[in-house]
KOLROKE-173218 format. One record per residue (C-alpha): residue in one letter; y, z, x. Coordinates in pm, 1 decimal, always signed. Layout:
<volum><code>A</code><c2>Y</c2><c3>Z</c3><c1>X</c1></volum>
...
! end
This chain:
<volum><code>M</code><c2>+10465.9</c2><c3>+17238.4</c3><c1>+15656.8</c1></volum>
<volum><code>A</code><c2>+10793.3</c2><c3>+17380.6</c3><c1>+15807.9</c1></volum>
<volum><code>G</code><c2>+10853.1</c2><c3>+17736.3</c3><c1>+15780.9</c1></volum>
<volum><code>H</code><c2>+10805.8</c2><c3>+18089.4</c3><c1>+15908.5</c1></volum>
<volum><code>S</code><c2>+10421.8</c2><c3>+18074.1</c3><c1>+15945.9</c1></volum>
<volum><code>K</code><c2>+10360.9</c2><c3>+17734.3</c3><c1>+16138.5</c1></volum>
<volum><code>W</code><c2>+10274.1</c2><c3>+17873.8</c3><c1>+16443.0</c1></volum>
<volum><code>A</code><c2>+10044.4</c2><c3>+18121.9</c3><c1>+16277.3</c1></volum>
<volum><code>N</code><c2>+9891.6</c2><c3>+17839.9</c3><c1>+16089.7</c1></volum>
<volum><code>I</code><c2>+9838.6</c2><c3>+17621.1</c3><c1>+16410.6</c1></volum>
<volum><code>Q</code><c2>+9684.6</c2><c3>+17906.1</c3><c1>+16615.8</c1></volum>
<volum><code>H</code><c2>+9441.7</c2><c3>+17954.9</c3><c1>+16303.4</c1></volum>
<volum><code>R</code><c2>+9342.6</c2><c3>+17586.9</c3><c1>+16322.7</c1></volum>
<volum><code>K</code><c2>+9305.4</c2><c3>+17617.0</c3><c1>+16693.4</c1></volum>
<volum><code>G</code><c2>+9075.4</c2><c3>+17883.9</c3><c1>+16667.9</c1></volum>
<volum><code>R</code><c2>+8862.4</c2><c3>+17749.8</c3><c1>+16416.2</c1></volum>
<volum><code>Q</code><c2>+8825.2</c2><c3>+17424.9</c3><c1>+16631.1</c1></volum>
<volum><code>D</code><c2>+8699.9</c2><c3>+17633.6</c3><c1>+16925.6</c1></volum>
<volum><code>E</code><c2>+8446.1</c2><c3>+17786.4</c3><c1>+16708.1</c1></volum>
<volum><code>K</code><c2>+8327.4</c2><c3>+17441.1</c3><c1>+16607.6</c1></volum>
<volum><code>R</code><c2>+8288.7</c2><c3>+17337.7</c3><c1>+16970.6</c1></volum>
<volum><code>G</code><c2>+7937.2</c2><c3>+17208.3</c3><c1>+16901.4</c1></volum>
<volum><code>K</code><c2>+8025.1</c2><c3>+16967.1</c3><c1>+16629.8</c1></volum>
<volum><code>I</code><c2>+8327.5</c2><c3>+16815.6</c3><c1>+16844.3</c1></volum>
<volum><code>W</code><c2>+8119.0</c2><c3>+16570.6</c3><c1>+17053.6</c1></volum>
<volum><code>T</code><c2>+7978.8</c2><c3>+16457.1</c3><c1>+16744.2</c1></volum>
<volum><code>R</code><c2>+8326.4</c2><c3>+16379.2</c3><c1>+16562.0</c1></volum>
<volum><code>I</code><c2>+8434.9</c2><c3>+16211.2</c3><c1>+16860.6</c1></volum>
<volum><code>T</code><c2>+8161.1</c2><c3>+16021.8</c3><c1>+16932.2</c1></volum>
<volum><code>R</code><c2>+8206.2</c2><c3>+15867.4</c3><c1>+16581.2</c1></volum>
<volum><code>E</code><c2>+8567.8</c2><c3>+15806.9</c3><c1>+16624.4</c1></volum>
<volum><code>I</code><c2>+8478.1</c2><c3>+15628.5</c3><c1>+16961.3</c1></volum>
<volum><code>I</code><c2>+8218.1</c2><c3>+15447.0</c3><c1>+16782.4</c1></volum>
<volum><code>V</code><c2>+8479.3</c2><c3>+15310.3</c3><c1>+16493.2</c1></volum>
<volum><code>A</code><c2>+8745.9</c2><c3>+15246.7</c3><c1>+16727.4</c1></volum>
<volum><code>A</code><c2>+8570.3</c2><c3>+15026.8</c3><c1>+16971.7</c1></volum>
<volum><code>R</code><c2>+8396.1</c2><c3>+14823.0</c3><c1>+16675.0</c1></volum>
<volum><code>A</code><c2>+8722.7</c2><c3>+14773.3</c3><c1>+16528.4</c1></volum>
<volum><code>G</code><c2>+8950.8</c2><c3>+14673.6</c3><c1>+16812.2</c1></volum>
<volum><code>G</code><c2>+8704.9</c2><c3>+14614.7</c3><c1>+17120.5</c1></volum>
<volum><code>A</code><c2>+8601.8</c2><c3>+14783.0</c3><c1>+17434.3</c1></volum>
<volum><code>D</code><c2>+8914.0</c2><c3>+14734.9</c3><c1>+17643.4</c1></volum>
<volum><code>I</code><c2>+9106.0</c2><c3>+15040.6</c3><c1>+17610.3</c1></volum>
<volum><code>N</code><c2>+9412.2</c2><c3>+14848.7</c3><c1>+17736.4</c1></volum>
<volum><code>M</code><c2>+9421.2</c2><c3>+14655.7</c3><c1>+17412.7</c1></volum>
<volum><code>N</code><c2>+9288.2</c2><c3>+14925.6</c3><c1>+17227.1</c1></volum>
<volum><code>P</code><c2>+9523.6</c2><c3>+15258.2</c3><c1>+17173.5</c1></volum>
<volum><code>R</code><c2>+9272.4</c2><c3>+15393.9</c3><c1>+16884.5</c1></volum>
<volum><code>L</code><c2>+9006.9</c2><c3>+15395.0</c3><c1>+17120.9</c1></volum>
<volum><code>R</code><c2>+9198.4</c2><c3>+15498.7</c3><c1>+17454.4</c1></volum>
<volum><code>L</code><c2>+9314.5</c2><c3>+15804.1</c3><c1>+17225.4</c1></volum>
<volum><code>A</code><c2>+8958.9</c2><c3>+15861.3</c3><c1>+17117.5</c1></volum>
<volum><code>I</code><c2>+8819.8</c2><c3>+15856.8</c3><c1>+17503.3</c1></volum>
<volum><code>E</code><c2>+9098.6</c2><c3>+16078.3</c3><c1>+17587.3</c1></volum>
<volum><code>K</code><c2>+8979.4</c2><c3>+16311.8</c3><c1>+17352.1</c1></volum>
<volum><code>A</code><c2>+8621.3</c2><c3>+16292.9</c3><c1>+17464.5</c1></volum>
<volum><code>K</code><c2>+8742.1</c2><c3>+16377.7</c3><c1>+17827.1</c1></volum>
<volum><code>A</code><c2>+8950.0</c2><c3>+16675.7</c3><c1>+17712.1</c1></volum>
<volum><code>A</code><c2>+8612.2</c2><c3>+16826.4</c3><c1>+17536.9</c1></volum>
<volum><code>N</code><c2>+8443.6</c2><c3>+16761.5</c3><c1>+17850.9</c1></volum>
<volum><code>M</code><c2>+8218.1</c2><c3>+16478.1</c3><c1>+17736.4</c1></volum>
<volum><code>P</code><c2>+8041.4</c2><c3>+16285.8</c3><c1>+18010.1</c1></volum>
<volum><code>A</code><c2>+8135.2</c2><c3>+15956.4</c3><c1>+18131.9</c1></volum>
<volum><code>D</code><c2>+7796.2</c2><c3>+15822.1</c3><c1>+18053.4</c1></volum>
<volum><code>N</code><c2>+7806.3</c2><c3>+15927.9</c3><c1>+17703.2</c1></volum>
<volum><code>I</code><c2>+8140.1</c2><c3>+15754.5</c3><c1>+17633.3</c1></volum>
<volum><code>K</code><c2>+8019.8</c2><c3>+15442.3</c3><c1>+17773.8</c1></volum>
<volum><code>R</code><c2>+7709.8</c2><c3>+15449.6</c3><c1>+17603.2</c1></volum>
<volum><code>N</code><c2>+7889.9</c2><c3>+15501.2</c3><c1>+17275.9</c1></volum>
<volum><code>V</code><c2>+8108.0</c2><c3>+15210.6</c3><c1>+17322.1</c1></volum>
<volum><code>D</code><c2>+7840.9</c2><c3>+15009.4</c3><c1>+17409.0</c1></volum>
<volum><code>K</code><c2>+7688.7</c2><c3>+15088.1</c3><c1>+17095.2</c1></volum>
<volum><code>A</code><c2>+7966.9</c2><c3>+14984.7</c3><c1>+16908.9</c1></volum>
<volum><code>T</code><c2>+8035.5</c2><c3>+14641.8</c3><c1>+17078.3</c1></volum>
<volum><code>G</code><c2>+7657.3</c2><c3>+14537.7</c3><c1>+17033.4</c1></volum>
<volum><code>N</code><c2>+7523.9</c2><c3>+14614.8</c3><c1>+17392.5</c1></volum>
<volum><code>L</code><c2>+7296.8</c2><c3>+14854.1</c3><c1>+17237.3</c1></volum>
<volum><code>D</code><c2>+7171.8</c2><c3>+14945.2</c3><c1>+16889.2</c1></volum>
<volum><code>G</code><c2>+7377.8</c2><c3>+15203.4</c3><c1>+16706.9</c1></volum>
<volum><code>V</code><c2>+7458.0</c2><c3>+15332.7</c3><c1>+16367.4</c1></volum>
<volum><code>T</code><c2>+7692.2</c2><c3>+15175.9</c3><c1>+16166.1</c1></volum>
<volum><code>Y</code><c2>+7984.5</c2><c3>+15423.0</c3><c1>+16035.9</c1></volum>
<volum><code>E</code><c2>+8200.4</c2><c3>+15394.0</c3><c1>+15753.1</c1></volum>
<volum><code>E</code><c2>+8538.5</c2><c3>+15522.5</c3><c1>+15714.0</c1></volum>
<volum><code>I</code><c2>+8605.3</c2><c3>+15704.5</c3><c1>+15355.8</c1></volum>
<volum><code>R</code><c2>+8921.3</c2><c3>+15893.1</c3><c1>+15300.3</c1></volum>
<volum><code>Y</code><c2>+8892.9</c2><c3>+16150.2</c3><c1>+14983.1</c1></volum>
<volum><code>E</code><c2>+9194.5</c2><c3>+16333.1</c3><c1>+14829.4</c1></volum>
<volum><code>G</code><c2>+9212.9</c2><c3>+16632.4</c3><c1>+14610.1</c1></volum>
<volum><code>Y</code><c2>+9369.7</c2><c3>+16946.9</c3><c1>+14544.9</c1></volum>
<volum><code>G</code><c2>+9306.4</c2><c3>+17307.7</c3><c1>+14641.8</c1></volum>
<volum><code>I</code><c2>+9448.2</c2><c3>+17640.0</c3><c1>+14549.4</c1></volum>
<volum><code>G</code><c2>+9777.2</c2><c3>+17679.5</c3><c1>+14373.3</c1></volum>
<volum><code>G</code><c2>+9772.8</c2><c3>+17251.4</c3><c1>+14356.4</c1></volum>
<volum><code>A</code><c2>+9797.9</c2><c3>+17220.8</c3><c1>+14732.9</c1></volum>
<volum><code>A</code><c2>+9758.9</c2><c3>+16850.0</c3><c1>+14830.0</c1></volum>
<volum><code>I</code><c2>+9402.5</c2><c3>+16809.1</c3><c1>+15052.9</c1></volum>
<volum><code>M</code><c2>+9292.6</c2><c3>+16456.7</c3><c1>+15223.9</c1></volum>
<volum><code>V</code><c2>+8965.6</c2><c3>+16468.5</c3><c1>+15386.1</c1></volum>
<volum><code>D</code><c2>+8892.6</c2><c3>+16181.5</c3><c1>+15650.5</c1></volum>
<volum><code>T</code><c2>+8513.9</c2><c3>+16115.2</c3><c1>+15676.1</c1></volum>
<volum><code>M</code><c2>+8293.4</c2><c3>+15890.5</c3><c1>+15872.0</c1></volum>
<volum><code>T</code><c2>+7953.1</c2><c3>+15823.2</c3><c1>+15756.7</c1></volum>
<volum><code>D</code><c2>+7655.5</c2><c3>+15621.9</c3><c1>+15733.1</c1></volum>
<volum><code>N</code><c2>+7568.8</c2><c3>+15715.6</c3><c1>+15351.3</c1></volum>
<volum><code>R</code><c2>+7844.9</c2><c3>+15715.8</c3><c1>+15143.1</c1></volum>
<volum><code>V</code><c2>+7665.0</c2><c3>+15889.6</c3><c1>+14839.4</c1></volum>
<volum><code>R</code><c2>+7567.2</c2><c3>+16192.0</c3><c1>+15032.0</c1></volum>
<volum><code>T</code><c2>+7927.4</c2><c3>+16204.6</c3><c1>+15164.0</c1></volum>
<volum><code>V</code><c2>+8088.3</c2><c3>+16180.3</c3><c1>+14857.1</c1></volum>
<volum><code>A</code><c2>+7827.7</c2><c3>+16450.7</c3><c1>+14683.3</c1></volum>
<volum><code>E</code><c2>+7878.6</c2><c3>+16697.7</c3><c1>+14974.8</c1></volum>
<volum><code>V</code><c2>+8281.9</c2><c3>+16660.4</c3><c1>+14949.7</c1></volum>
<volum><code>R</code><c2>+8297.2</c2><c3>+16689.8</c3><c1>+14549.8</c1></volum>
<volum><code>H</code><c2>+8065.2</c2><c3>+16986.3</c3><c1>+14559.3</c1></volum>
<volum><code>A</code><c2>+8285.1</c2><c3>+17144.3</c3><c1>+14810.5</c1></volum>
<volum><code>F</code><c2>+8583.9</c2><c3>+17097.1</c3><c1>+14629.3</c1></volum>
<volum><code>S</code><c2>+8420.6</c2><c3>+17219.8</c3><c1>+14276.6</c1></volum>
<volum><code>K</code><c2>+8262.3</c2><c3>+17541.4</c3><c1>+14428.2</c1></volum>
<volum><code>Y</code><c2>+8551.2</c2><c3>+17692.1</c3><c1>+14618.0</c1></volum>
<volum><code>G</code><c2>+8838.6</c2><c3>+17625.2</c3><c1>+14355.7</c1></volum>
<volum><code>G</code><c2>+8958.4</c2><c3>+17282.9</c3><c1>+14423.5</c1></volum>
<volum><code>N</code><c2>+8936.7</c2><c3>+16954.7</c3><c1>+14248.3</c1></volum>
<volum><code>L</code><c2>+8857.1</c2><c3>+16592.7</c3><c1>+14399.0</c1></volum>
<volum><code>G</code><c2>+9148.3</c2><c3>+16370.7</c3><c1>+14270.9</c1></volum>
<volum><code>T</code><c2>+9135.4</c2><c3>+15968.9</c3><c1>+14277.0</c1></volum>
<volum><code>D</code><c2>+9256.1</c2><c3>+15716.0</c3><c1>+14558.4</c1></volum>
<volum><code>G</code><c2>+9641.1</c2><c3>+15771.4</c3><c1>+14603.9</c1></volum>
<volum><code>S</code><c2>+9649.9</c2><c3>+16121.0</c3><c1>+14439.7</c1></volum>
<volum><code>V</code><c2>+9817.5</c2><c3>+16290.9</c3><c1>+14695.2</c1></volum>
<volum><code>S</code><c2>+9843.6</c2><c3>+16050.1</c3><c1>+15008.6</c1></volum>
<volum><code>F</code><c2>+10212.5</c2><c3>+15980.3</c3><c1>+14932.9</c1></volum>
<volum><code>Q</code><c2>+10306.5</c2><c3>+16361.0</c3><c1>+15021.9</c1></volum>
<volum><code>F</code><c2>+10176.5</c2><c3>+16274.0</c3><c1>+15370.3</c1></volum>
<volum><code>K</code><c2>+10329.5</c2><c3>+16092.4</c3><c1>+15650.9</c1></volum>
<volum><code>H</code><c2>+10091.1</c2><c3>+15930.3</c3><c1>+15939.5</c1></volum>
<volum><code>C</code><c2>+10305.2</c2><c3>+16034.0</c3><c1>+16248.4</c1></volum>
<volum><code>G</code><c2>+10256.3</c2><c3>+16171.0</c3><c1>+16609.6</c1></volum>
<volum><code>Q</code><c2>+10282.6</c2><c3>+16535.8</c3><c1>+16631.6</c1></volum>
<volum><code>F</code><c2>+10387.6</c2><c3>+16788.2</c3><c1>+16904.8</c1></volum>
<volum><code>L</code><c2>+10391.7</c2><c3>+17147.4</c3><c1>+16865.1</c1></volum>
<volum><code>F</code><c2>+10538.9</c2><c3>+17398.4</c3><c1>+17150.0</c1></volum>
<volum><code>A</code><c2>+10477.6</c2><c3>+17732.7</c3><c1>+17127.1</c1></volum>
<volum><code>P</code><c2>+10785.9</c2><c3>+17979.5</c3><c1>+17058.8</c1></volum>
<volum><code>G</code><c2>+11012.7</c2><c3>+18008.2</c3><c1>+17366.7</c1></volum>
<volum><code>A</code><c2>+11022.9</c2><c3>+17641.6</c3><c1>+17473.1</c1></volum>
<volum><code>S</code><c2>+11334.1</c2><c3>+17501.9</c3><c1>+17583.1</c1></volum>
<volum><code>E</code><c2>+11467.2</c2><c3>+17334.6</c3><c1>+17250.3</c1></volum>
<volum><code>D</code><c2>+11739.7</c2><c3>+17145.4</c3><c1>+17462.8</c1></volum>
<volum><code>K</code><c2>+11497.8</c2><c3>+17022.4</c3><c1>+17719.0</c1></volum>
<volum><code>V</code><c2>+11248.4</c2><c3>+16921.4</c3><c1>+17453.9</c1></volum>
<volum><code>M</code><c2>+11469.0</c2><c3>+16738.9</c3><c1>+17234.5</c1></volum>
<volum><code>E</code><c2>+11654.9</c2><c3>+16536.2</c3><c1>+17521.8</c1></volum>
<volum><code>V</code><c2>+11303.1</c2><c3>+16429.0</c3><c1>+17660.1</c1></volum>
<volum><code>A</code><c2>+11125.5</c2><c3>+16355.7</c3><c1>+17341.9</c1></volum>
<volum><code>L</code><c2>+11445.6</c2><c3>+16139.8</c3><c1>+17185.0</c1></volum>
<volum><code>E</code><c2>+11496.4</c2><c3>+15956.8</c3><c1>+17495.0</c1></volum>
<volum><code>A</code><c2>+11128.2</c2><c3>+15859.5</c3><c1>+17453.5</c1></volum>
<volum><code>G</code><c2>+11162.5</c2><c3>+15730.9</c3><c1>+17140.5</c1></volum>
<volum><code>A</code><c2>+11046.1</c2><c3>+16044.6</c3><c1>+16916.9</c1></volum>
<volum><code>E</code><c2>+11183.4</c2><c3>+16037.8</c3><c1>+16568.5</c1></volum>
<volum><code>D</code><c2>+11250.6</c2><c3>+16383.2</c3><c1>+16523.6</c1></volum>
<volum><code>V</code><c2>+11265.9</c2><c3>+16742.8</c3><c1>+16663.2</c1></volum>
<volum><code>V</code><c2>+11250.6</c2><c3>+17018.0</c3><c1>+16452.1</c1></volum>
<volum><code>T</code><c2>+11284.4</c2><c3>+17393.1</c3><c1>+16545.3</c1></volum>
<volum><code>H</code><c2>+11086.7</c2><c3>+17639.1</c3><c1>+16283.6</c1></volum>
<volum><code>D</code><c2>+11193.5</c2><c3>+17980.6</c3><c1>+16179.4</c1></volum>
<volum><code>D</code><c2>+10918.6</c2><c3>+18118.3</c3><c1>+16387.4</c1></volum>
<volum><code>G</code><c2>+11078.5</c2><c3>+17937.3</c3><c1>+16704.7</c1></volum>
<volum><code>S</code><c2>+10820.0</c2><c3>+17680.2</c3><c1>+16772.9</c1></volum>
<volum><code>I</code><c2>+10937.8</c2><c3>+17314.6</c3><c1>+16807.4</c1></volum>
<volum><code>E</code><c2>+10782.8</c2><c3>+17020.6</c3><c1>+16646.6</c1></volum>
<volum><code>V</code><c2>+10822.5</c2><c3>+16667.9</c3><c1>+16782.7</c1></volum>
<volum><code>L</code><c2>+10779.5</c2><c3>+16401.4</c3><c1>+16549.9</c1></volum>
<volum><code>S</code><c2>+10708.0</c2><c3>+16008.6</c3><c1>+16617.3</c1></volum>
<volum><code>A</code><c2>+10590.5</c2><c3>+15700.8</c3><c1>+16494.3</c1></volum>
<volum><code>P</code><c2>+10203.2</c2><c3>+15671.8</c3><c1>+16540.6</c1></volum>
<volum><code>T</code><c2>+10283.2</c2><c3>+15360.9</c3><c1>+16801.7</c1></volum>
<volum><code>D</code><c2>+10540.5</c2><c3>+15573.3</c3><c1>+16997.2</c1></volum>
<volum><code>F</code><c2>+10309.7</c2><c3>+15860.9</c3><c1>+17039.0</c1></volum>
<volum><code>E</code><c2>+10148.9</c2><c3>+15777.5</c3><c1>+17383.2</c1></volum>
<volum><code>A</code><c2>+10500.2</c2><c3>+15705.9</c3><c1>+17506.5</c1></volum>
<volum><code>V</code><c2>+10643.1</c2><c3>+16024.3</c3><c1>+17419.0</c1></volum>
<volum><code>Q</code><c2>+10328.2</c2><c3>+16237.1</c3><c1>+17534.0</c1></volum>
<volum><code>K</code><c2>+10372.9</c2><c3>+16083.4</c3><c1>+17874.2</c1></volum>
<volum><code>A</code><c2>+10747.9</c2><c3>+16148.3</c3><c1>+17886.1</c1></volum>
<volum><code>L</code><c2>+10685.3</c2><c3>+16511.1</c3><c1>+17764.5</c1></volum>
<volum><code>Q</code><c2>+10414.8</c2><c3>+16545.4</c3><c1>+18053.2</c1></volum>
<volum><code>G</code><c2>+10610.6</c2><c3>+16409.7</c3><c1>+18296.5</c1></volum>
<volum><code>A</code><c2>+10907.3</c2><c3>+16666.2</c3><c1>+18252.9</c1></volum>
<volum><code>G</code><c2>+10659.4</c2><c3>+16934.5</c3><c1>+18278.9</c1></volum>
<volum><code>L</code><c2>+10645.3</c2><c3>+17011.9</c3><c1>+17913.1</c1></volum>
<volum><code>Q</code><c2>+10295.2</c2><c3>+17087.1</c3><c1>+17776.7</c1></volum>
<volum><code>P</code><c2>+10252.8</c2><c3>+17108.2</c3><c1>+17397.6</c1></volum>
<volum><code>E</code><c2>+10006.8</c2><c3>+17331.0</c3><c1>+17251.4</c1></volum>
<volum><code>L</code><c2>+9924.4</c2><c3>+17055.4</c3><c1>+17009.1</c1></volum>
<volum><code>A</code><c2>+9949.8</c2><c3>+16678.6</c3><c1>+17039.5</c1></volum>
<volum><code>E</code><c2>+9772.9</c2><c3>+16438.5</c3><c1>+16814.6</c1></volum>
<volum><code>V</code><c2>+9825.4</c2><c3>+16127.9</c3><c1>+16581.4</c1></volum>
<volum><code>T</code><c2>+9797.5</c2><c3>+16290.0</c3><c1>+16241.3</c1></volum>
<volum><code>M</code><c2>+9867.5</c2><c3>+16288.1</c3><c1>+15847.4</c1></volum>
<volum><code>R</code><c2>+10172.9</c2><c3>+16553.3</c3><c1>+15818.3</c1></volum>
<volum><code>A</code><c2>+10273.3</c2><c3>+16688.3</c3><c1>+15476.0</c1></volum>
<volum><code>D</code><c2>+10622.3</c2><c3>+16629.2</c3><c1>+15381.1</c1></volum>
<volum><code>T</code><c2>+10653.2</c2><c3>+16934.4</c3><c1>+15150.2</c1></volum>
<volum><code>P</code><c2>+10457.9</c2><c3>+17276.3</c3><c1>+15202.3</c1></volum>
<volum><code>V</code><c2>+10302.0</c2><c3>+17461.2</c3><c1>+14941.2</c1></volum>
<volum><code>S</code><c2>+10296.4</c2><c3>+17861.6</c3><c1>+15038.1</c1></volum>
<volum><code>L</code><c2>+10036.8</c2><c3>+18043.7</c3><c1>+14961.0</c1></volum>
<volum><code>S</code><c2>+9959.8</c2><c3>+18414.4</c3><c1>+15028.1</c1></volum>
<volum><code>G</code><c2>+9703.3</c2><c3>+18714.2</c3><c1>+14949.6</c1></volum>
<volum><code>D</code><c2>+9403.2</c2><c3>+18606.7</c3><c1>+14733.8</c1></volum>
<volum><code>D</code><c2>+9517.5</c2><c3>+18252.2</c3><c1>+14693.9</c1></volum>
<volum><code>A</code><c2>+9557.1</c2><c3>+18198.2</c3><c1>+15084.7</c1></volum>
<volum><code>A</code><c2>+9196.6</c2><c3>+18345.7</c3><c1>+15138.0</c1></volum>
<volum><code>R</code><c2>+9054.1</c2><c3>+18142.0</c3><c1>+14873.6</c1></volum>
<volum><code>M</code><c2>+9243.7</c2><c3>+17804.4</c3><c1>+15007.8</c1></volum>
<volum><code>Q</code><c2>+9106.2</c2><c3>+17889.6</c3><c1>+15354.8</c1></volum>
<volum><code>K</code><c2>+8781.8</c2><c3>+17909.6</c3><c1>+15224.3</c1></volum>
<volum><code>L</code><c2>+8772.8</c2><c3>+17598.1</c3><c1>+15103.9</c1></volum>
<volum><code>L</code><c2>+8921.9</c2><c3>+17420.4</c3><c1>+15398.2</c1></volum>
<volum><code>D</code><c2>+8655.8</c2><c3>+17606.3</c3><c1>+15630.0</c1></volum>
<volum><code>V</code><c2>+8365.6</c2><c3>+17457.4</c3><c1>+15394.8</c1></volum>
<volum><code>L</code><c2>+8521.9</c2><c3>+17100.9</c3><c1>+15396.2</c1></volum>
<volum><code>E</code><c2>+8591.1</c2><c3>+17107.8</c3><c1>+15775.9</c1></volum>
<volum><code>D</code><c2>+8209.1</c2><c3>+17206.2</c3><c1>+15809.6</c1></volum>
<volum><code>L</code><c2>+8060.0</c2><c3>+16920.8</c3><c1>+15635.9</c1></volum>
<volum><code>D</code><c2>+7881.6</c2><c3>+16680.9</c3><c1>+15896.2</c1></volum>
<volum><code>D</code><c2>+8065.6</c2><c3>+16366.8</c3><c1>+15783.1</c1></volum>
<volum><code>V</code><c2>+8400.1</c2><c3>+16506.1</c3><c1>+15778.2</c1></volum>
<volum><code>Q</code><c2>+8654.6</c2><c3>+16443.9</c3><c1>+16066.0</c1></volum>
<volum><code>E</code><c2>+8968.4</c2><c3>+16569.4</c3><c1>+15973.4</c1></volum>
<volum><code>V</code><c2>+9117.3</c2><c3>+16773.3</c3><c1>+15706.0</c1></volum>
<volum><code>Y</code><c2>+9478.0</c2><c3>+16776.2</c3><c1>+15601.6</c1></volum>
<volum><code>H</code><c2>+9678.4</c2><c3>+16961.6</c3><c1>+15348.9</c1></volum>
<volum><code>N</code><c2>+10028.3</c2><c3>+17098.6</c3><c1>+15257.1</c1></volum>
<volum><code>A</code><c2>+9930.9</c2><c3>+17472.5</c3><c1>+15244.4</c1></volum>
<volum><code>E</code><c2>+10130.6</c2><c3>+17734.5</c3><c1>+15423.1</c1></volum>
<volum><code>L</code><c2>+9866.1</c2><c3>+18051.9</c3><c1>+15461.5</c1></volum>
<volum><code>N</code><c2>+10068.2</c2><c3>+18352.4</c3><c1>+15460.5</c1></volum>
! end
C-alpha cells in the first residue's frame, strides 16, 4: 500500500478503531482464547498469546479478565470454542479483501460476510482467490518527520527485512512475523515509537480509488469490520 496516501489511510483506520472501542475487548478475548488453546498458557513458549496479551493490556483490559480467558482456553474453565475462518473476495474496482473471523457458528458468519459483500458492491471469492496478493509480516509505521536514518539503522540491525519511505514522508518498517518482537524491542529501546506496530497481512500491489469509488469501498470495509465475528479486514485499496 505504498503511495502518497499511506499515512492518511492509516490515520483513518486508527480513527475507526477508536470509534469501535466497545468491540475491541471482544475481539482481543477471542484472540487470547484461540492463541492459548493452540499454543498453551505459557507466554514464553507462545508468542501469539504473548502478543494478544500485549494488545489486551494496551486496551486496558483488567488482568483478571486476561487470566480468565486463558483459563477458559486451557480447560480450567468452561468456555466457547472458536473456529478461525478466512474469507477472500473483491471490493470496488477489483480491490482485494481478506476477512479474518473467529466464530462459534460458521453458518451464521459466512452468511453475514456474503451479505455484506453482495449488498455493498463486492463479491465473495473462493479460497486463494486474493491471498496471493498479501504477505504475512511484521509492520511498523512512523509518522512523517521521523528520522529515516535512525529508523533504518536500528530496524535493520534488529533483523528487519526492509525500510520504506513513502511519498508522504511516513516510514514503514517490515519484518518477518517471527522477528516482530525483536524489532519492536529494538525500536522502543532506541526511543523510536511507531504509530502502528502489528503482525499483519500486507498487500503487495495497491489499487488506487478516489471519489465515489473510494467512498463505496470505505462503506464496504466499515460494514465488514462491524460484523461481530470479524477480527481483521485486510485490503489493497488506497483511498484518495
